[in-house]
C-alpha positions as CSV (number, residue, x, y, z in Angstrom):
1,M,-8.3,12.7,-30.6
2,A,-7.0,14.8,-27.7
3,P,-4.0,13.3,-25.9
4,K,-4.8,11.5,-22.6
5,K,-4.1,13.6,-19.6
6,K,-1.5,12.3,-17.2
7,P,-3.1,11.0,-14.0
8,G,-1.0,13.1,-11.7
9,I,1.3,12.2,-8.8
10,A,-0.3,10.9,-5.6
11,A,3.0,10.5,-3.7
12,R,6.7,10.8,-4.3
13,A,10.1,10.2,-2.7
14,S,12.8,12.5,-3.8
15,K,16.5,11.5,-3.2
16,V,15.5,9.6,-0.1
17,S,18.1,7.9,2.1
18,K,17.4,6.0,5.3
19,F,20.3,5.0,7.6
20,Y,20.4,2.7,10.6
21,G,23.4,2.7,13.0
22,E,26.4,5.0,13.1
23,G,30.0,5.1,11.9
24,E,31.3,1.8,10.4
25,A,28.1,0.0,11.6
26,R,25.9,2.4,9.6
27,I,23.6,0.6,7.1
28,A,21.8,2.3,4.2
29,A,18.3,0.7,4.0
30,L,17.6,3.3,1.3
31,D,20.3,5.0,-0.8
32,N,19.2,8.1,-2.7
33,V,15.9,6.7,-3.9
34,S,13.5,8.7,-6.1
35,V,10.1,7.3,-6.9
36,E,6.8,8.8,-8.1
37,I,3.4,7.0,-7.5
38,E,0.8,7.9,-10.1
39,K,-2.8,8.5,-9.0
40,G,-5.4,5.8,-9.9
41,R,-2.8,3.1,-10.4
42,L,-1.6,0.0,-8.6
43,T,2.1,0.1,-8.1
44,A,4.0,-2.9,-6.8
45,I,7.4,-2.6,-5.0
46,M,9.5,-5.7,-5.2
47,G,12.9,-6.8,-4.1
48,P,14.7,-9.5,-2.1
49,S,14.8,-9.5,1.7
50,G,16.8,-6.5,2.9
51,S,16.4,-4.6,-0.4
52,G,14.6,-1.7,1.3
53,K,11.1,-2.3,-0.1
54,S,9.4,-2.2,3.2
55,T,11.5,0.7,4.4
56,L,10.4,2.7,1.3
57,M,6.8,1.9,2.0
58,H,7.1,3.0,5.6
59,V,8.7,6.3,4.8
60,M,6.3,7.1,2.0
61,A,3.4,6.2,4.3
62,G,4.7,8.4,7.1
63,L,5.3,5.5,9.4
64,D,9.0,6.2,9.5
65,T,11.3,9.3,9.0
66,V,13.9,9.7,6.3
67,S,17.6,10.5,7.0
68,K,17.9,12.5,3.8
69,G,15.6,13.6,1.1
70,T,11.9,14.5,0.9
71,V,8.7,12.6,0.9
72,W,5.5,14.1,-0.5
73,L,1.9,13.2,-0.3
74,G,0.2,15.2,-3.1
75,R,1.5,18.7,-2.4
76,V,2.2,18.1,1.3
77,N,5.9,17.8,2.3
78,M,5.6,15.0,4.8
79,S,9.2,15.3,5.8
80,A,8.5,18.7,7.2
81,L,5.5,17.8,9.4
82,K,5.6,17.5,13.2
83,E,4.5,14.1,14.7
84,K,1.0,15.4,15.5
85,E,0.5,16.7,12.0
86,L,1.8,13.5,10.5
87,T,-0.5,11.4,12.7
88,K,-3.5,13.4,11.4
89,L,-2.3,13.1,7.8
90,R,-2.0,9.3,8.1
91,R,-5.4,9.1,9.7
92,D,-7.2,11.3,7.2
93,K,-5.4,10.6,3.9
94,I,-3.8,7.2,4.0
95,G,-5.2,3.6,4.2
96,F,-3.2,0.6,5.3
97,V,-3.5,-3.1,4.6
98,F,-1.1,-5.3,6.6
99,Q,-0.1,-9.0,6.2
100,S,-1.3,-9.7,9.8
101,F,-4.8,-8.1,9.2
102,N,-4.5,-6.0,12.4
103,L,-8.2,-6.3,13.2
104,I,-9.6,-5.6,16.7
105,P,-10.8,-9.0,17.9
106,T,-13.6,-7.7,20.1
107,L,-15.2,-5.7,17.3
108,T,-17.5,-7.0,14.5
109,A,-16.5,-6.7,10.9
110,I,-18.5,-3.6,10.3
111,E,-17.1,-2.0,13.5
112,N,-13.6,-2.7,12.3
113,I,-14.3,-1.2,8.9
114,T,-15.7,2.1,10.3
115,L,-13.3,2.4,13.3
116,P,-10.7,4.6,11.7
117,T,-13.3,7.1,10.4
118,E,-15.0,7.2,13.9
119,I,-11.6,7.7,15.6
120,A,-11.1,10.7,13.4
121,G,-14.3,12.1,14.7
122,A,-16.1,11.8,11.4
123,K,-19.3,10.1,10.5
124,P,-18.9,7.2,8.0
125,D,-20.2,7.8,4.5
126,Q,-22.9,5.0,4.7
127,D,-23.5,4.9,0.9
128,W,-19.7,4.5,0.3
129,V,-19.3,2.0,3.1
130,D,-22.2,-0.1,1.7
131,Q,-20.6,0.0,-1.8
132,I,-17.2,-1.1,-0.4
133,V,-18.8,-3.9,1.7
134,A,-20.6,-5.2,-1.3
135,K,-17.5,-5.1,-3.4
136,V,-15.5,-7.1,-0.9
137,G,-18.3,-9.6,-0.5
138,L,-18.9,-9.2,3.2
139,T,-22.6,-8.1,3.3
140,D,-23.7,-11.2,5.2
141,R,-20.7,-11.3,7.5
142,L,-20.8,-7.8,9.0
143,T,-21.8,-8.9,12.5
144,H,-19.1,-11.6,12.8
145,R,-16.0,-11.0,14.8
146,P,-12.5,-11.8,13.3
147,S,-12.3,-15.2,15.1
148,E,-15.5,-16.2,13.2
149,L,-14.0,-15.3,9.8
150,S,-11.5,-17.1,7.6
151,G,-8.1,-15.5,6.9
152,G,-9.3,-14.4,3.5
153,Q,-12.5,-12.8,4.9
154,Q,-10.4,-11.0,7.6
155,Q,-8.2,-9.6,4.9
156,R,-11.2,-8.4,3.0
157,V,-12.4,-6.6,6.2
158,A,-8.9,-5.0,6.3
159,V,-9.2,-3.9,2.7
160,A,-12.7,-2.5,3.3
161,R,-11.3,-0.6,6.4
162,A,-8.5,0.9,4.3
163,L,-11.0,2.1,1.6
164,A,-13.8,3.3,3.9
165,S,-12.4,6.7,4.7
166,H,-11.8,7.7,1.0
167,P,-8.0,7.8,1.4
168,E,-5.8,9.5,-1.2
169,I,-3.6,6.4,-1.2
170,V,-3.5,2.9,0.2
171,F,-0.3,1.1,1.2
172,A,-0.5,-2.7,1.3
173,D,2.4,-4.6,2.9
174,E,2.5,-8.2,1.7
175,P,-1.3,-8.3,1.8
176,T,-1.5,-12.0,0.8
177,G,1.4,-13.2,2.9
178,N,-0.8,-15.1,5.4
179,L,-3.4,-16.4,2.9
180,D,-3.7,-19.5,0.8
181,S,-3.5,-19.0,-3.0
182,K,-7.3,-18.9,-3.6
183,S,-7.9,-16.3,-0.8
184,G,-4.8,-14.4,-1.9
185,S,-6.1,-14.2,-5.5
186,E,-9.4,-12.9,-4.2
187,V,-7.8,-10.1,-2.2
188,L,-5.5,-9.1,-5.1
189,G,-8.6,-9.0,-7.4
190,L,-10.2,-6.7,-4.8
191,L,-7.2,-4.4,-4.8
192,R,-7.2,-4.4,-8.6
193,S,-10.9,-3.6,-8.9
194,S,-10.7,-0.8,-6.4
195,V,-8.2,0.8,-8.7
196,D,-10.1,0.1,-11.9
197,E,-13.6,0.8,-10.7
198,L,-13.2,3.2,-7.7
199,G,-10.1,5.1,-8.9
200,Q,-8.1,4.2,-5.8
201,T,-4.3,4.6,-5.7
202,I,-2.5,1.6,-4.2
203,V,1.1,0.8,-3.4
204,M,1.7,-2.9,-2.7
205,V,4.9,-4.4,-1.3
206,T,5.3,-8.0,-2.4
207,H,8.0,-10.6,-3.0
208,D,5.7,-12.7,-5.2
209,A,5.8,-12.4,-9.0
210,P,2.1,-13.5,-9.6
211,S,0.9,-10.9,-7.1
212,A,3.0,-8.2,-8.6
213,A,1.6,-9.0,-12.1
214,Y,-1.8,-7.5,-10.8
215,A,-0.1,-4.1,-10.8
216,D,0.1,-1.4,-13.5
217,R,3.7,-0.9,-12.7
218,V,6.5,-2.7,-10.7
219,V,9.4,-0.9,-9.1
220,F,12.4,-3.2,-8.3
221,L,14.8,-2.5,-5.4
222,A,18.1,-4.1,-4.5
223,D,20.6,-2.9,-1.8
224,G,18.5,0.1,-1.1
225,Q,18.3,1.4,-4.6
226,V,15.8,1.4,-7.5
227,T,17.3,-1.0,-10.1
228,A,14.4,-1.4,-12.7
229,E,10.8,-0.7,-13.5
230,L,8.1,-2.5,-15.6
231,N,4.8,-1.2,-16.9
232,S,1.9,-3.5,-17.6
233,P,4.0,-6.4,-16.3
234,T,3.5,-10.1,-16.9
235,V,4.8,-12.8,-14.5
236,D,7.5,-13.9,-17.0
237,Q,8.7,-10.3,-17.4
238,I,8.8,-9.9,-13.6
239,L,10.8,-13.1,-13.1
240,R,13.3,-12.1,-15.8
241,K,13.9,-8.7,-14.0
242,I,14.3,-10.5,-10.7
243,K,17.0,-12.7,-12.2
244,A,18.7,-9.6,-13.6
245,P,17.7,-6.9,-11.2
246,T,20.4,-4.3,-12.2
247,R,19.2,-4.2,-15.9
248,K,16.9,-1.3,-16.7
């Protein structure tokens, strides 16, 4: 049997540091961090408050700049792009799912889902959109506005919006933070199935071990540095790493 080909790298941070403040007041949110995100996998980033996990997501998603080092999306050096180029890259290549949903209240569910594609001046791929809508279970809720949807349904709209433009990578920042456990499990199941069935690449920031256990790989941060990694993690393994974060 031929060896399995490696999936390739969707994004990577190379020796990245991010500083806030100057002189003695300078704080290193990230300190010489190097991480590779494999294509077609769900990667979770974990760490305590102030560990740098959200900062890492923001610089890898092009939402913030680095102080040192380089961030790549595929073969594109994002650190070298001008703001206009970076805006276009985020719009065309990256999907986002936020804890607060970030839906437009005056638009229907389907209008929210297709909005980023239309803002980019492109026509939504209707077959793909239909497939995504069916997968997230919103076929009968497309004409409803966010106020007419539950929190779980709103987050499903946000997941569908993130996937609708065929992004190279999706960044999800605490996507279940505002949801009850049942709705949270449904959203995590959607993210998992979008990787398994649609080949999507997802990076998820979370502080929750059961949520991280949906991932193929967990990267642990503490004090702005990568301290450990786990592949095919279980909740128990994740909890043990959290208790001993500096052990590889």
